[in-house]
Backbone as a ProteinNet text record, in pm:
[ID]
protein_1_A
[PRIMARY]
MKIAIVGAGIVGSTAAYYLSKEKEVEVTVFDHGLGQATKAAAGIISPWFSKRRNKAWYRMARLGADFYQELVSDLENDGYDTSFYDQSGVALLKKDDSKLDGLYEHAETRLEESPIIGELSIKNASTLPEFTGF
[TERTIARY]
-305.3	-385.7	-291.7	-325.3	-247.8	-322.4	-249.5	-309.6	-225.5	-292.1	-226.6	-261.3	-161.1	-180.9	-135.8	-223.1	-191.6	-151.9	-26.8	24.8	110	227.8	321.4	337.6	230.6	232.6	216.9	182.4	173.7	67.5	-46.3	-152.9	-112.6	-67.1	-27	89.9	189.8	306.8	270.7	184	141.8	64.1	-27.8	-103.8	-9.9	85.4	179.9	264.4	308.7	390.4	315.4	194.5	119.6	73.5	30.1	-12.2	105	223.8	340.3	382.2	333.3	364.1	277.7	172.4	83.7	145.3	143.7	210.9	149.5	21.3	-46.6	-76	-10.1	-39.6	83	60.9	164.4	123	206	171.4	255.8	191.1	259.8	213	308.8	277.2	307.1	209.7	224.9	230.2	337.9	353.6	442	400.5	478.3	586.7	597.2	707.2	687	575.3	548.4	449.4	495.5	412.8	286	182.9	55.4	16.4	-70.6	-127.2	-22.4	55.2	152.9	259	301.2	401.7	346.8	221.8	161.1	141.7	131.3	104.1	207.3	327.7	429.6	449.4	437.8	459.7	342.5	235.6	120.6	22.3	50.7	-36.4	-89.5	-178.8	-229.6	-370.1	-470	-605.3	-681.1	-623.4	-697.1	-743.3	-683.7	-722.9	-826.9	-858.7	-954	-1092.9	-1157.9	-1295.2	-1395	-1351.3	-1443.4	-1555.5	-1674.2	-1791.5	-1814.7	-1743.9	-1761.7	-1699.4	-1784.9	-1737.2	-1669.7	-1718	-1655.5	-1513.4	-1492.9	-1358.8	-1268.1	-1317.1	-1233.5	-1195.6	-1290.6	-1261.3	-1153.3	-1165.8	-1066	-928.5	-924	-797.6	-737	-820	-771.7	-714.8	-787.2	-739.1	-610.8	-600.1	-476.8	-359	-380.5	-274.4	-238.5	-339.5	-315	-237.6	-263.3	-200.9	-53.8	-12.5	121.7	231.4	218.6	321.8	327.4	211.7	209.3	281.7	259.5	328.6	479.9	525.5	669.2	725.4	652.7	695	704	605.1	608	726.9	754.2	870.4	999.9	1011.1	1131	1146	1036.2	1039.5	1077.9	1050.4	1087.6	1227.5	1300.3	1439.3	1461.8	1358.8	1375.2	1426.4	1503.4	1552.3	1435.4	1406.1	1294.4	1343.1	1467	1519.7	1451.7	1375.1	1302.5	1190.2	1148.3	1032.4	1076.3	1025	1051.6	927.8	859.1	741.8	792.2	778.6	836.5	733	606.4	504.1	444.1	354.4	282.5	291.6	320.5	315.1	199.6	100.3	-16.9	-11.1	0.7	14.1	-113.1	-153.6	-270.4	-234.3	-287.4	-266.1	-333.9	-445.3	-521.2	-505.2	-418.7	-389.7	-512.7	-617.3	-736.3	-806.6	-774.6	-835	-765.4	-649.5	-573.8	-642.4	-704.2	-772.5	-883.1	-959.2	-1067.1	-1013.8	-903.9	-843.7	-784.4	-727.1	-673	-785.1	-895.8	-1009.2	-1064	-1067.2	-1113.9	-1025.8	-894.4	-800.9	-809.4	-833.6	-845.9	-960.9	-1071.7	-1185.2	-1152.3	-1051.6	-1014.1	-899.7	-843.9	-728.8	-761.1	-880.1	-915	-918.3	-976	-983.9	-853.2	-766.2	-636.9	-525.7	-483.2	-376.8	-244.2	-231.8	-111.2	-89.7	-196.2	-184.5	-74	-67	36.7	-0.4	99.3	79.5	36.6	-62.5	-108.9	-64.8	-18.3	15.4	13.5	-9.6	-4.8	123.8	201	329.7	326.6	401.1	419.2	517.2	493.5	579.1	725.8	755	893.8	964.6	889.1	951.4	977.4	927.4	947.9	1078.3	1142.2	1263.5	1229.2	1325.3	1302.9	1281.3	1178.2	1148.1	1234.9	1309	1398.6	1345.4	1228.5	1169.8	1219.3	1173.8	1209.5	1307.6
1661.4	1688.7	1722.1	1826.5	1867.7	1824.8	1762.6	1716.9	1769.1	1826.4	1872.8	1776.9	1738.1	1651.3	1729.3	1736.5	1808.3	1706.1	1709.7	1619	1508.9	1488.5	1388.1	1273	1243.6	1125.9	1001.6	891.1	765.5	771.7	832.8	840.2	933.3	1053.7	1148.7	1099.3	1042.2	990.6	874.5	786.9	673.2	721.8	815.6	870.9	937.4	1015.7	1083.8	983.6	878.9	776	713.9	666.4	599.3	698	816.5	914.6	961	970.6	1017.2	917.5	795.9	695.2	712.6	793.6	818.4	924.9	900.2	988.8	1128.1	1138.4	1266.2	1340.3	1300.4	1359.2	1432.1	1554.9	1633.4	1646	1594.2	1589.3	1690.1	1766.2	1855.5	1819.2	1799.4	1766.5	1888.9	1924.8	2036	1978	2006.1	1955.7	2053.3	2089.8	2187.5	2121.3	1990.9	1921.8	1889.3	1930.2	1898.2	1782.9	1666.8	1547.1	1559.1	1495.5	1490	1343.4	1295.2	1160.7	1050.7	1049.4	941.9	947.6	1066.6	1079.8	1027	1053.4	1010.5	859	795.8	652.4	578	629.6	569.4	421.1	341.2	198	120.9	188.4	118.1	89.5	-15.1	-55.9	-192.9	-194.4	-319.2	-299.6	-293.3	-265.2	-387.6	-504.6	-628.7	-650.3	-582.6	-598.4	-495.2	-402.8	-298.6	-357.3	-304.4	-346.4	-236.5	-141.2	-36.4	-102.5	-55.9	-116	-62.2	40.5	102.2	12.2	-61.8	-159.3	-92.5	24	95.3	136.4	187.5	225	102.6	-7.3	-127.4	-176.6	-179.2	-226.3	-139.5	-7.1	82.8	58.8	48.5	26.8	-108.4	-212.5	-345.9	-349.3	-291.7	-291.2	-209.4	-101.8	-23.2	-103.1	-172.8	-255.9	-370.8	-432.8	-542.3	-493	-369.8	-312.1	-277.6	-256.6	-204.2	-289.5	-421.2	-506.5	-489.8	-468.8	-444.4	-314.1	-211.3	-84.3	-103.5	-171.7	-194	-273.3	-372.9	-452	-365.1	-279.2	-189.8	-94.4	-40.1	47.5	-26.2	-147.2	-228	-256.9	-292.8	-320.6	-197.4	-79.2	44.7	91.9	10.3	41.7	123.1	142.5	217.8	127.1	185.7	112.8	92.2	-32.6	-62	-118	-90.4	-141.5	-75.9	31.1	96.8	8.9	-90.6	-171.9	-307.8	-344.3	-476.1	-518.5	-618.1	-668.7	-762.5	-717.5	-793.6	-845.3	-812.8	-861.2	-749.3	-787.5	-691.5	-738.2	-647.4	-676.5	-594.5	-662.1	-596.1	-614.4	-505	-509.2	-456.6	-520.4	-476.7	-477	-379.3	-376.2	-495.1	-536.2	-649.4	-767.1	-862.1	-976.6	-1059.3	-1049.7	-1129.6	-1085.6	-966.7	-917.2	-972.7	-1031.8	-1080.7	-1196.6	-1287	-1400.2	-1352.2	-1254.6	-1201	-1133.1	-1058.2	-993.4	-1096.6	-1200.9	-1309.9	-1371.7	-1404.4	-1463.6	-1366.6	-1239.5	-1136.4	-1133.3	-1133.5	-1132.2	-1262	-1371.9	-1500.8	-1499.5	-1432.5	-1425.9	-1342.7	-1257.6	-1170.8	-1228.5	-1337.3	-1397.6	-1444.3	-1497.2	-1548.9	-1437.8	-1322.8	-1214.4	-1136.4	-1148.8	-1079.5	-1174	-1265	-1357.3	-1288	-1161.7	-1085.7	-1076.5	-1098.1	-1096.8	-1192.4	-1307.2	-1404.3	-1486.5	-1540.5	-1628.5	-1548.2	-1599	-1536.1	-1620.6	-1554.1	-1625.3	-1526.1	-1579.3	-1497	-1532.7	-1430.9	-1450.2	-1383.6	-1438.2	-1377.9	-1262.1	-1153.2	-1035.4	-1067.7	-1164.6	-1197.7	-1263	-1312.3	-1375.4	-1276.4	-1152.9	-1052.3	-977.7	-929.6	-850.3	-721.1	-669	-546.8	-430	-353.3	-235.8	-121.1	-60.6	47	183.6	189.1	316.8	365.4	482.2	539.4	651.2
-2523.4	-2407.1	-2291.1	-2218.7	-2102.5	-1976.7	-1884.1	-1758.4	-1642.5	-1544.4	-1422.4	-1309.6	-1233.9	-1117.4	-995.2	-897	-773.8	-668.3	-627.9	-526.3	-586.9	-530	-580.3	-481.8	-407	-321	-407.1	-346.1	-420.1	-529.4	-502.8	-604.1	-718	-684	-787.4	-870.3	-805.1	-876.9	-968.2	-920.7	-1002.9	-1124.6	-1103.1	-1215.5	-1315.7	-1267.3	-1356.3	-1434.6	-1368.7	-1434.8	-1552	-1527.5	-1633.6	-1742.1	-1703.4	-1803.6	-1889.5	-1831.6	-1907.3	-2015.6	-2008.4	-2109.7	-2235	-2224.1	-2337.4	-2428.4	-2559.2	-2654.9	-2661.9	-2653	-2673.2	-2542.3	-2435.6	-2305.3	-2250.7	-2207.2	-2140.5	-1994	-1904.2	-1762.1	-1684.7	-1599	-1506	-1365.1	-1275.4	-1136.6	-1049.9	-969.4	-876.2	-734.5	-664.2	-527.8	-451.8	-333.6	-256.5	-171.5	-177.9	-111.3	35.2	90.6	230	233.6	277.9	276.3	357.2	307.9	377.6	394.2	308.6	324.8	313.8	205.7	188.5	297.9	333	439	571	597.2	722.8	728	612.5	608.7	522.8	515.6	429.3	461.6	358.9	374.4	430	463.4	519.9	407.8	336	225.8	264.4	359.1	414.8	469.3	380.6	427.3	478.4	470	491.4	634.3	727.9	867.6	911.1	822.4	856.3	880.2	980.9	1009.2	973.9	894.5	847.7	770.4	790.3	725.6	583.8	546.6	416.1	308.9	238.5	140.6	21.5	-18.5	-131	-94.2	29.8	74.1	75.2	133	141	2.1	-90.4	-225.9	-289.7	-277	-332.6	-268.7	-136.2	-66.3	-102	-109.9	-144.2	-285.3	-379.9	-517.9	-531.4	-454.4	-454.6	-401.5	-292.3	-234.5	-328.2	-387.6	-481.5	-603.8	-645.2	-764.4	-744	-620.5	-593.5	-655.7	-651	-710.3	-862	-924.8	-1069.2	-1101.8	-1022	-1041	-1032.1	-930.2	-913	-1030.4	-1076.5	-1192	-1317.4	-1339.4	-1455	-1448.3	-1330.7	-1314.5	-1347.5	-1295.9	-1320.9	-1470.8	-1535.8	-1680	-1761.7	-1709.1	-1777.8	-1739.4	-1663.5	-1631.6	-1506.4	-1426.6	-1302.2	-1190.9	-1102	-985	-889.5	-858.8	-768.1	-634.5	-602.1	-475.5	-355	-378.7	-269.8	-216.7	-294.7	-257	-205.9	-92.7	-36	41.7	-11.1	60.3	168.8	292.2	402.3	501	480.1	570.8	652.4	736.7	819.9	964.5	1051.7	1194.4	1250.7	1300.2	1356.6	1507.7	1577.9	1722.6	1788.3	1894.5	1970.6	2118.9	2191	2335.7	2401.7	2344.7	2396.5	2300.3	2335	2248	2214.1	2294.4	2267.7	2138.3	2090.4	1965.9	1842	1858.6	1743.7	1672.7	1748.4	1685.1	1591.3	1633.7	1551	1425.3	1439.5	1323.4	1227.5	1282.7	1201	1117.1	1180.9	1109.5	1005.2	1038.3	946	820.7	839.2	726.4	646.9	714.2	646.2	545.6	579.9	487.7	364.2	374.5	263.6	179.6	224.9	158	16.4	-5.9	-137.6	-243	-207.9	-305.6	-316	-218.1	-219.2	-173.9	-260.7	-221.9	-189.4	-226.8	-193.9	-43.1	33.8	179.8	223.4	158.7	192.9	314.9	377.1	493.1	615.2	683	806.4	925.1	1029	1152.3	1268.1	1385.3	1506.2	1579.1	1606.6	1673.7	1810.8	1899.5	2030.1	2014.1	2083.8	2071.9	2097.1	2178.7	2208.6	2090	1989.1	1872.5	1759.6	1773.6	1670	1693.9	1586.1	1604.9	1679.3	1750.3	1826.4	1731.7	1756.7	1674.8	1722.4	1631.3	1667.9	1630.5	1567.4	1529.8	1396	1360.5	1229.7	1245.5
[MASK]
++++++++++++++++++++++++++++++++++++++++++++++++++++++++++++++++++++++++++++++++++++++++++++++++++++++++++++++++++++++++++++++++++++++

């Protein structure tokens, strides 16, 4: 079976990786090299603070984020260098600090279904390392 994948972002690359492990599958990835979605959101795999009401979107995003560690583990088990991945936490910044308590409580309700969230805490901006940009 021949399968074409359009786009080599996180979704396309993940699909190509798993499909290429199948014996009867020939995978071709088409990508023009100019980043779109993954480039725009690189490293932002943290849907738990979203207040979007679309439950189907949230479920898809949550399961994708939850799956990421399994993907990295599978890559490592297949001998790939996974030093590119480092789960270091999430810093959520708001112009209005009064909104942080509500977001904290929101994420707390999602902790049971997604323990990958890890420890939640509210920090004062002065306790965070200085952001130097990308």
